[in-house]
C-alpha positions as CSV (number, residue, x, y, z in Angstrom):
1,G,-101.2,119.8,-67.0
2,H,-99.0,120.5,-64.2
3,S,-99.0,118.7,-60.7
4,K,-96.8,119.9,-57.8
5,G,-95.4,122.5,-60.1
6,R,-93.8,119.8,-62.3
7,P,-94.7,119.0,-65.9
8,Q,-96.5,115.7,-66.3
9,I,-94.5,113.5,-68.6
10,D,-96.6,111.9,-71.2
11,S,-95.0,108.5,-71.9
12,S,-96.4,108.5,-75.5
13,K,-94.2,111.5,-76.2
14,A,-91.3,110.1,-74.5
15,T,-89.3,109.2,-77.5
16,D,-89.1,113.0,-78.5
17,K,-87.4,113.8,-75.3
18,I,-84.3,111.4,-75.8
19,N,-81.3,113.4,-76.9
20,P,-78.8,111.4,-79.0
21,M,-76.3,112.7,-76.5
22,D,-78.0,110.8,-73.7
23,F,-76.4,107.6,-75.1
24,T,-73.0,108.9,-75.2
25,F,-73.1,110.2,-71.6
26,V,-74.4,106.6,-70.4
27,E,-71.7,105.0,-72.5
28,I,-69.1,107.5,-71.0
29,N,-70.5,106.8,-67.5
30,E,-70.1,103.0,-68.0
31,A,-66.6,103.5,-69.5
32,V,-65.8,105.5,-66.1
33,K,-67.3,102.8,-64.1
34,L,-64.9,100.3,-65.7
35,V,-61.7,102.4,-65.0
36,E,-62.8,102.9,-61.3
37,M,-63.0,99.1,-61.0
38,G,-59.6,98.6,-62.4
39,V,-60.7,96.7,-65.4
40,A,-59.2,98.9,-68.1
41,T,-57.3,102.2,-68.8
42,P,-59.3,105.1,-70.4
43,Q,-56.8,104.6,-73.4
44,D,-57.8,100.9,-73.6
45,I,-61.4,101.6,-73.7
46,D,-61.0,104.4,-76.2
47,T,-59.0,102.2,-78.6
48,A,-61.5,99.3,-78.1
49,I,-64.7,101.3,-79.0
50,K,-62.9,103.0,-82.2
51,L,-61.6,99.5,-83.4
52,G,-64.6,97.4,-82.3
53,L,-67.2,99.7,-83.1
54,N,-65.5,101.7,-86.0
55,R,-66.2,105.0,-84.5
56,P,-64.1,108.2,-84.8
57,F,-64.0,108.8,-81.1
58,G,-63.9,106.9,-77.7
59,P,-66.0,107.7,-74.9
60,F,-63.1,109.5,-73.0
61,E,-62.2,111.7,-75.8
62,L,-65.8,112.6,-76.1
63,A,-66.1,113.3,-72.3
64,K,-63.2,115.5,-72.6
65,Q,-65.0,117.7,-74.9
66,F,-68.1,117.9,-72.4
67,G,-66.6,118.0,-69.2
68,A,-67.7,116.0,-66.1
69,E,-69.9,118.6,-64.7
70,Q,-72.2,118.6,-67.8
71,I,-72.0,114.9,-68.1
72,A,-72.9,114.3,-64.5
73,K,-75.6,116.8,-64.4
74,R,-77.2,115.2,-67.4
75,L,-76.9,111.8,-66.0
76,E,-78.6,112.9,-62.7
77,E,-81.6,114.1,-64.8
78,L,-81.8,110.7,-66.4
79,A,-81.7,108.8,-63.3
80,K,-84.5,111.0,-61.8
81,Q,-86.6,110.9,-65.0
82,F,-86.4,107.1,-65.5
83,G,-85.9,106.2,-61.8
84,K,-82.9,104.1,-62.6
85,K,-79.8,103.9,-60.6
86,I,-77.8,102.7,-63.4
87,F,-77.9,106.2,-64.9
88,E,-76.5,107.8,-61.9
89,P,-73.1,109.5,-62.5
90,A,-70.1,107.3,-61.7
91,K,-67.8,108.7,-58.4
92,T,-65.3,110.2,-60.6
93,L,-67.8,112.3,-62.7
94,K,-69.8,113.2,-59.6
95,E,-66.7,114.6,-57.9
96,G,-65.3,116.4,-61.1
97,K,-62.3,114.2,-61.1
98,L,-62.3,113.1,-64.8
99,E,-59.3,115.0,-65.7
100,E,-57.3,113.2,-62.8
101,L,-58.5,110.0,-64.0
102,L,-57.4,110.6,-67.5
103,K,-54.0,111.8,-66.3
104,A,-53.6,108.8,-64.0
105,G,-54.4,106.6,-66.9
106,K,-51.6,108.2,-69.1
107,A,-48.9,107.9,-66.5
108,E,-49.6,104.2,-66.1
109,G,-49.7,103.4,-69.7
110,S,-46.6,105.6,-70.6
């Protein structure tokens, strides 16, 4: 049923609604926050994820494929859906400045 024009969320069916990409977007968001805090460069994080978790791509390499706008939009949906601030997109994603962050990281690391 609907209330206030919104579909009711049946928590027993919540697992069907999780998109595997959501985990990737949350991971990208956390990686962006680390770079914003000056803890690591995008390259450091991608290398650590690939070597440490034996994955073909790091979060920033994946982020480039999706773009900040799509990632930020989905993270905002997750934050609303679960009522958790942790899912809210990092400043860089919200402002669509992912490309700049990646370029800045490269200049610093070269």
